[in-house]
C-alpha positions in Angstrom: 6.9 -28.8 16.7 7.9 -29.7 19.3 11.9 -28.5 18.4 10.4 -25.2 17.2 8.4 -24.5 20.9 11.3 -26.0 22.8 13.8 -23.2 20.8 11.0 -20.8 21.3 11.0 -21.0 25.3 14.6 -21.5 25.4 15.1 -18.2 23.8 12.7 -16.5 26.0 14.4 -16.4 29.2 17.4 -14.0 27.6 15.2 -11.8 25.3 15.1 -9.0 28.2 18.8 -8.8 29.2 19.9 -8.7 25.7 17.1 -6.1 24.8 18.3 -4.1 28.2 21.9 -4.0 26.7 21.0 -3.0 22.8 22.1 0.5 22.0 20.8 2.3 19.0 23.3 3.9 16.0 22.3 5.4 13.0 21.3 4.0 9.7 20.7 4.5 6.3 18.2 3.9 4.3 19.7 0.8 2.6 20.0 -0.9 5.8 16.6 0.2 6.6 14.7 -1.0 3.7 16.1 -4.3 4.3 18.7 -4.7 1.5 21.6 -5.5 4.1 20.4 -8.6 5.8 23.8 -9.7 7.5 23.0 -10.6 11.1 21.5 -13.9 12.7 18.4 -13.1 14.0 16.4 -15.4 16.8 13.1 -14.4 14.3 12.2 -14.3 11.2 8.8 -12.4 11.8 8.4 -9.6 14.5 5.3 -8.2 15.4 5.0 -5.0 17.2 1.8 -3.5 18.8 2.0 -0.7 21.2 -1.6 0.6 20.5 -3.9 -2.3 21.6 -5.8 -1.7 24.8 -5.3 -5.2 26.4 -2.7 -7.7 25.9 -4.1 -10.8 23.9 -2.7 -14.1 22.8 -3.9 -17.8 20.5 -6.5 -19.0 23.6 -8.2 -15.9 23.8 -9.7 -16.5 19.9 -11.4 -19.8 21.8 -12.5 -18.4 24.8 -13.6 -14.5 24.4 -14.2 -12.0 21.9 -11.6 -9.8 20.4 -11.5 -6.8 18.1 -11.4 -7.1 14.2 -7.4 -6.0 14.4 -6.2 -8.3 17.3 -7.6 -11.3 16.5 -6.3 -10.6 12.7 -3.1 -10.6 14.6 -3.4 -13.7 16.1 -4.4 -15.0 13.0 -1.2 -13.9 11.3 1.2 -14.9 13.5 0.2 -18.2 13.9 -0.2 -18.5 9.8 3.0 -17.4 9.6 4.3 -19.4 13.2 3.5 -22.7 11.1 6.7 -22.1 8.7 8.7 -19.6 10.2 10.0 -18.3 14.2 7.2 -15.5 14.8 7.1 -13.3 17.5 4.3 -10.5 19.1 5.6 -7.9 21.2 3.2 -6.3 23.2 2.7 -3.0 25.0 0.3 -4.7 27.7 1.4 -8.3 27.6 3.5 -8.5 30.8 4.4 -11.9 30.4 6.0 -14.3 27.9 3.3 -16.8 26.7 3.8 -19.8 24.5 0.7 -19.6 21.2 0.1 -22.5 18.9 3.0 -21.8 17.1 4.1 -17.5 17.8 5.0 -16.7 21.1 3.6 -13.5 22.6 6.0 -11.0 24.3 6.5 -8.3 26.7 7.0 -5.0 24.3 9.6 -3.7 26.7 12.1 -7.0 25.6 11.9 -5.8 22.1 15.0 -5.5 20.4 15.2 -4.4 16.3 18.1 -7.1 15.9 15.7 -10.0 16.6 14.1 -10.4 13.8 14.8 -10.2 9.3 11.4 -8.4 8.9 10.0 -6.2 11.4 6.1 -5.4 11.1 4.7 -2.2 13.3 1.4 -2.1 14.0 -0.5 1.1 13.1 2.2 3.3 14.2 6.5 2.4 14.7 7.5 1.3 18.2 10.5 3.8 18.0 12.0 6.7 16.2 13.1 4.6 13.3 15.6 7.2 12.0 17.9 6.4 15.0 17.2 2.8 15.8 20.5 0.2 14.8 18.4 -1.4 11.9 19.2 -4.5 9.8 15.7 -5.7 9.5 13.5 -5.0 7.1 10.7 -2.9 8.5 6.6 -2.8 7.5 4.3 -0.4 8.8 0.7 -2.4 9.1 -2.1 -0.2 8.9 -5.6 -0.5 10.5 -7.4 2.5 10.3 -8.4 5.8 8.7 -5.5 7.8 10.1 -2.5 9.0 8.2 0.8 8.0 10.5 2.4 10.9 12.0 5.9 10.1 11.0 5.0 10.0 7.4 8.1 11.7 6.2 10.4 8.8 7.8 8.1 6.7 5.9 8.9 9.1 2.6 12.6 9.1 3.5 13.1 5.6 4.1 10.7 3.6 1.4 9.3 2.3 4.2 6.4 -0.2 2.8 3.1 0.4 4.3 0.4 -2.2 4.6 -3.2 -2.0 4.3 -6.5 -4.4 4.4 -8.1 -3.3 1.6 -8.1 -1.2 -2.1 -10.4 1.3 -0.4 -7.9 1.9 2.2 -5.1 2.4 0.1 -6.4 4.6 -2.4 -8.0 6.6 1.2 -4.3 6.6 2.2 -2.6 7.8 -1.5 -4.4 10.3 -1.6 -3.4 11.7 1.2 -0.1 11.2 1.3 1.1 10.6 -2.6 2.3 7.8 -1.3 3.3 4.4 -3.9 5.0 2.0 -1.6 1.5 0.6 0.2 0.4 -2.6 -0.5 -2.8 -4.8 0.3 -3.2 -7.4 2.5 -6.8 -8.5 3.3 -7.9 -9.7 6.8 -7.9 -13.3 7.5 -10.8 -15.8 7.4 -9.7 -19.3 8.9 -10.0 -21.8 5.8 -12.5 -24.0 8.0 -15.4 -21.3 8.3 -16.0 -21.6 4.3 -16.8 -25.0 5.5 -19.5 -23.9 8.0 -21.8 -22.2 5.0 -25.5 -23.7 6.3 -27.4 -22.3 2.7 -30.2 -25.0 4.0 -30.2 -24.2 7.4 -33.7 -23.7 9.2 -32.9 -19.8 10.0 -35.2 -17.7 12.3 -36.7 -15.1 10.4 -37.4 -12.4 12.9 -33.6 -12.8 14.4 -31.2 -10.3 13.0 -27.4 -10.0 14.6 -25.0 -7.1 15.0 -21.3 -8.3 15.7 -19.0 -5.2 16.2 -17.9 -3.0 19.0 -21.0 -0.5 20.6 -19.2 2.3 19.5 -20.0 1.9 15.7 -23.2 2.9 15.7 -25.5 0.6 17.8 -28.0 2.9 19.3 -28.6 3.9 15.5 -29.0 0.2 14.7 -31.6 -0.3 17.8 -33.7 2.5 16.5 -33.8 1.4 13.3 -35.0 -1.9 14.3 -37.5 -0.4 16.3 -38.5 1.4 13.7 -39.1 -1.9 11.7 -40.7 -3.3 14.5 -43.3 -0.5 14.6 -43.6 -0.5 10.8 -44.1 -4.3 10.1 -45.8 -5.6 13.4 -43.6 -8.2 13.8 -41.6 -8.9 17.1 -38.3 -8.8 15.6 -35.3 -9.4 17.2 -31.6 -7.9 17.3 -29.3 -10.2 18.9 -25.7 -8.1 19.8 -21.7 -9.8 20.2 -19.5 -7.3 21.3 -15.6 -8.1 20.9 -15.1 -7.1 24.6 -13.4 -3.8 24.7 -16.3 -1.0 25.3 -19.0 -2.8 27.7 -22.6 -1.9 26.1 -25.5 -1.1 28.5 -28.3 -1.8 26.2 -32.0 -1.0 27.7 -34.5 -2.4 25.1 -36.9 -5.4 25.4 -35.8 -6.3 21.7 -32.1 -7.0 22.1 -30.4 -9.8 22.9 -27.0 -8.6 24.4 -24.8 -12.1 24.1 -21.6 -10.0 25.4 -18.2 -11.3 24.7 -17.9 -14.4 22.8 -15.5 -16.8 21.5 -15.2 -16.4 17.3 -16.1 -19.7 16.7 -19.5 -19.6 19.0 -20.4 -16.3 17.6 -20.0 -17.8 13.9 -22.4 -20.6 15.3 -24.9 -17.9 17.0 -25.8 -15.4 14.1 -25.9 -18.5 11.2 -29.3 -18.7 11.7 -29.9 -14.9 11.7 -32.3 -13.7 8.7 -28.7 -11.4 8.2 -26.6 -9.5 9.4 -28.1 -6.2 10.2 -25.3 -3.1 10.6 -26.6 0.1 8.7 -24.2 2.3 10.4 -24.3 5.6 8.9 -20.9 7.1 10.6 -18.1 4.7 10.6 -16.1 3.7 7.5 -14.7 0.2 7.3 -11.5 -0.6 6.3 -12.3 -4.2 5.8 -15.2 -5.1 8.1 -14.1 -8.8 8.9 -17.8 -9.3 10.4 -19.3 -8.9 7.1 -16.2 -11.1 5.7 -17.3 -13.8 8.0 -21.1 -13.6 7.9 -20.8 -14.3 4.2 -18.5 -16.9 4.6 -21.2 -18.9 6.9 -24.0 -18.3 4.4 -25.3 -15.2 6.2 -26.6 -11.9 3.9 -25.3 -8.6 5.5 -27.3 -5.5 5.0 -25.2 -2.2 5.6 -25.3 1.4 4.4 -23.3 1.8 1.0 -20.9 4.7 2.0 -18.2 4.0 -0.3 -15.9 2.4 1.8 -14.8 -1.4 2.2 -17.7 -2.9 2.6 -17.6 -3.5 -1.4 -15.0 -4.9 -1.1 -16.1 -7.5 1.4 -19.9 -8.1 2.0 -21.5 -5.6 -0.2 -23.6 -7.7 -1.9 -26.9 -6.0 -0.4 -25.7 -2.5 1.0 -28.8 0.3 0.9 -28.5 4.0 0.0 -30.8 4.9 3.0 -32.3 3.7 6.6 -35.3 3.4 4.4 -34.2 1.2 2.1 -32.2 -1.3 4.9 -35.5 -1.7 6.5 -37.2 -2.3 3.1 -34.6 -5.0 2.5 -35.2 -6.7 5.5 -39.0 -6.9 5.0 -37.9 -8.3 1.5 -35.8 -11.2 3.1 -38.8 -11.7 5.8 -41.1 -12.3 2.9 -39.3 -13.9 0.0 -36.7 -15.9 2.2 -33.2 -15.4 3.1 -30.6 -15.1 -0.1 -27.6 -17.1 -0.8 -24.1 -15.8 -0.5 -20.9 -17.0 0.0 -17.5 -16.0 1.1 -15.0 -14.4 -0.6 -11.9 -17.5 -0.7 -9.1 -14.6 -1.3 -9.5 -13.8 2.6 -8.5 -17.9 3.4 -5.7 -17.2 5.7 -3.9 -19.9 3.7 -4.0 -17.6 1.2 -3.5 -14.2 3.0 -0.2 -15.7 4.8 1.1 -16.7 1.2 0.7 -12.4 0.2 2.1 -11.7 3.7 5.3 -14.2 2.7 5.6 -12.6 -0.7 5.6 -9.1 0.0 8.1 -9.4 3.0 10.4 -11.4 0.9 10.3 -9.4 -2.2 
């Protein structure tokens, strides 16, 4: 580990000058698809993220809330870096920061000559058809959007990584493209050990752990209806990844703000359920539901034919009224036992990444 850290730090100082001196050349489909890899690479894997609204790095997982895509990126980079040399280039990262195993770098220093495998987050970080590429490129999608440059992707048969079977089907139906692979968003293996089926929970505590723009107003409205119908003082505890500030003016809503992932999981572990009846937002994965189940907390949400069927859909409801009825059933009969899906464990996800990239 000390040798790897020393090596990474010794390369960082030269990255900027090397990048500024790089020139783009034409490519062939064989080179772009990664069939000709003869260079001596600085890294094994480079992730390039020009989309995230803020810079992020490993320590933030322990100190504050992060969006699902950013926390997933950190977990994947650090997991791969246990046995590989990994860098994460970001447009908002204006420094070079060494994480636990991976390095986080200013994207302006990026060159495609740096890595054998280059993973573009949500969108290509350069005009691929103009690049001097001896690496194998991937596009990693997290949202329900069709890439703007599908003609390039199809021409060079670039693999697309998506985060659920639902996500794959959605994209294939709109692109007629077959080179799409599913890699779930990961949960740290130790989170599965936090399951507390016998914990004393608060029968009046509901939790919402997502960004406020994902229909939080509607969720608050339904909790208000639940309180009115039941005449019980239910509470809603909100946890925010932090990139959108929530202004909540309600006596029964507790805004915990942006807290670390492990702190959030501890806070929600004594909830009756995670309450997420969002009627406008389709989930491509929903790490919130997957993590809640992993620690033994059921999720009540609306059935919308999205990824929740795969990641945490034991208690999906057809209507808002059904969601309220489900809460009351839990209140009267006790919180049901649920367990996480070990297919989402980080150790398995890292193996999946390595298998797909190296195939």
